[in-house]
N, C-alpha and C positions, 0 to 999 in steps of 0.2 A: 544132855546140856546143862549148862549151870547159869547163874544169874549174877549181871552185876549194878551193882547199884551204887548213888553218893551224890554228894550236895559241892555247889562252890558258891562261896559268898562270903561277906561278915556277920550272917547271922545267922547261920546251921544250925537248926531245930534237930535237938536229941531225939527225942520222942521221934520224928519224922524219922531218923536213920536209921532209929530199933525198928520201928515198923517196915521198911523197905527192907532188911534184914529178915526178918520173920515173914514175909511175902514171898522175897525171893528163896526164901527156904524151899520153898515147890519146884523150884528149878533145879536146887542141888542141896544133898542131906550129909552131904559127906566131909564137908569142911567150912571153916569160914576166917576171912579174912579181910583185913581195915589197913588202910594205910593213908597217910596224908602228906601235904607241902613241909610238914618236918623231917623231911626222908624218916621217919620211924613206924615202924608195922607192928602188927598182933597177927597171928594166924594160930589155930589150933582144928586138928583134927577132929571129925563126929557130928554128930548132929550139931546144927548152929544153934537152935532155943538152947542146950546148953552151953555152948560158949556165951551166950549172951548173957548168962546168967555166972560166967566168972568176973571176978572186981577187974580183971587186966581189962579185960573188955569196957565195962562198963567205965572206967577209968581214963580210956583211949579216947571212948566217944566224948567225954563230957568236956575235956580236955583239950580235943580238937573243935568241939563246935565251942566254946571261948577262947581258944588264942588262934587257932587256923584259918584259914582260908580254903581250904576244899578236904572234905572228905572222901574217900574210892573205896567199897566194897566188894565181897566177891562171896558167892556160897557156890562150890564146886560139886558135880557130878561126876565124878571117877571113869575117864575113857581110856586113857592114858596113866601109866602108874600104878602104884599101891596107892593106900589109903592112908597116908603119913601125915604130921603136920609139917615135915620138909617137904612135902609136894601141893599142901595146900597154899592157895596163892592170897599173897601178891610175889613175884620172883621180880630179885634185886639182879641186876648186870651192870657192873660201873656205874654210871651217872642215871640210869634207866629205871624205873622200880613200876612194877606196872600188873597188870591184871587181864584175862582171856574166858571169852567165854566163846566156846567154838570147837572146830578140830585143823589140824594143821598136820599133811603128810609127812612124816620124817621117817628115814633112812630106819631100817632095822638094827643095824650097829650105829646109830646113832648117840651120841654120850647123852643124850638128853634123857631125864627120867620121864619129864613131862612133857607131851607136843608143845607145851606154850610156851615152853622157854624159851625155845630157837627165836620166837617174834621178838624179847627183849634183847637176846643175845646180839641178835641181829641189829635192832635200833641202836645199841649201844657200839656195835663195831660202824657201824655208818654213820657217829653222830648224830642219830635223831635224823635223819633222812629216809623217812619212811618209806619214799617210791623206790629208793633203793634198794633198803632193807628188805622187802618185803617183795622183790621182781618176780624172784626166782620161786615164791612158794604158793604150792597149791595149798588150797583150804578157804573156810571161812570163819568170820572171825567179829566180837564186839570188844573193843578194846577200851583202856584205860590206863594212861601211864605218862608220869613226871618226870622231864629230864633233869629236875634241879630248878631250870625258871620258869616252864610251864607244864599246865596239863592241859592233855589230851583225851579227846573222847576221837573214836573210828568207828565205823560202823563195817565191812564188807561183807556181801551176802549174804549177812545178819542185819539186825537192829538193835538199835537204841534208844529209845524213848526219854525226851526233855522238857522241859518247863521251868518257868521263871514265878515266884511270888511275888507279895503284893512288895517285899521288903527288898527285890533283886536279887533274894540268894535262887540259883537254879537248883532241879534236884532232876534226878535221871534215871533209869529202872530199864531193866530187858525188856518189861514188859507193861505196856502201856494201862492196864487194870489195877496193875501190885502200883505203878504212880499215882494214880488219882486216888486210889483207896488210901495209900497212906497219905501226902503231901493235899490232897484236897484239888480244892479246885485253880489252877494253874494257869499265866498268860502265856502267849509265843510256845505253845505246846508242837513240840516236832519232834518229826520220826528221824534218825539217821538210818542212812542206808546206802547201798552202792557207793562204799567208798568215800561217804561224806564224815570229811577230816572238820572238826571244830578244836580252838585252841583258847586255853585260859592262860592269859599273863600274872603271875601269881604278884609279881611286885606292880605293875602297873594295874593292877584290876579290871585288865582289858577283856575284852571275848572279842574272837575275827574266827572267819571261815576260813578253811587252809584250801589248797587244790586236793580236787579227789583222788583219793585211789586208784589205780586202773592196773588190773593184773594183768599178765601176759595169758594166762588160760582164757578172759572172757570167750577170742575168738573160738573157741574148742568146743562150746556150749551150743549145745542141737536148739534150734529158737532162739539164740540171744541176739541174731540178727533177723533182721524181716525176709521172711522166703513162701516160698510158693506153697499151695498144696501140695504140688509134686513133688517138690525139693523136700517140706516136711514128708511125704511118705517114704520117701527114699531112706531119709533119715533114723525114720525111726517106724519100726517094726508094730509098734503098740497102738501107731496113729489110726484113729476111723472116725467115724461119725457122728458118736454118741456126744449127749450134754458132759461138761466135766465134770457133775456129780456122778452118773452112770458108770464115766468113765474108772472113778476114784472107786467105785463100789465092787469092780472088781479084783480092789486090791487091799481088803475089808480085813483079810487077817493077816499083813503085813506086820503089825506087830508082831501078833503069835511068831511069824516068821523069824523075825529077825531075835528075837528072844533069847535064841541057843547064840548068838553070837555076843550079848551080853557079858559085862565084865566080871569074871569067876570072882573077883575079891566082893562082890556088893553081897 
C-alpha cells in the first residue's frame, strides 16, 4: 500500500503537510513525492523522513503554501517497479500529473515501469474523461491528479479521507487517523470510496462532486449483488455459518503466507 495526502485552499499550513507526510510514511517508506497547481513537482527515492530534511522538499512546501492553491503528496510502497526516483510518484503524461495508491493489472509486456503510470497515460489520451480512460482497467485505486485546470480526487475500491478546517482549507489523507492526528478537528469529514470523485476548480476556487466512476468489473465480483444463501454457497466454497471474525481467524497466517510474494527489491 502507498499513501496519498495533501491540501486544497488559500491557507495551507506547511506544518500539517509535513505531519501528513510523516504519518503516511507508515504506508510507504520507498519514496516521497509532491506536486502543486504550478505544474511543478519534486520527488525522491528513499525514506520520506530523509527527503523531508532535504532543502528542495522544504522549499517546495513553503513556496506552495504561500503561493499555490493545492499541494498533493505521495509516499510509495513499491509493488511494481524498482525503487528509484524515476519510479516515484507523481507521474506526468501530457497535461496530466498525478499520484496513485493501489494496484492496477497491466500486461507483462507493458511499456510502463510502474503500474500506476497507465492511469495517467489513459487520462491524458482521453482528455481527462476518467470513465472512458479507466473503463477496461482492472484494479483498485485512490487517485489525486491535476489536468492544468482542476484538481481531482477519486477512490475506486479504496479510500481517501477529506475534511475542511475553519479557514476553508481542505486536507486529505489515505488514513482517517493520520488526517485527524495531523490536521486536528475538521468539519465536513468524508470518506471517498466506491468510485466517488470530487473536483476542485483552481481558477474559480470551486468544489464540486463529479459522477462516480463505475468499473466494468463490478458485476464479476462475488457478493457485489444481493444473493441468496444458496447462491453464495455455490459461488464461494469457503462460505460457512461462522461469525465473521471466526471465519477470518482461519486465515491468521495469511500475511506470513504472502511474504514469499513480497517485492524482492525491498
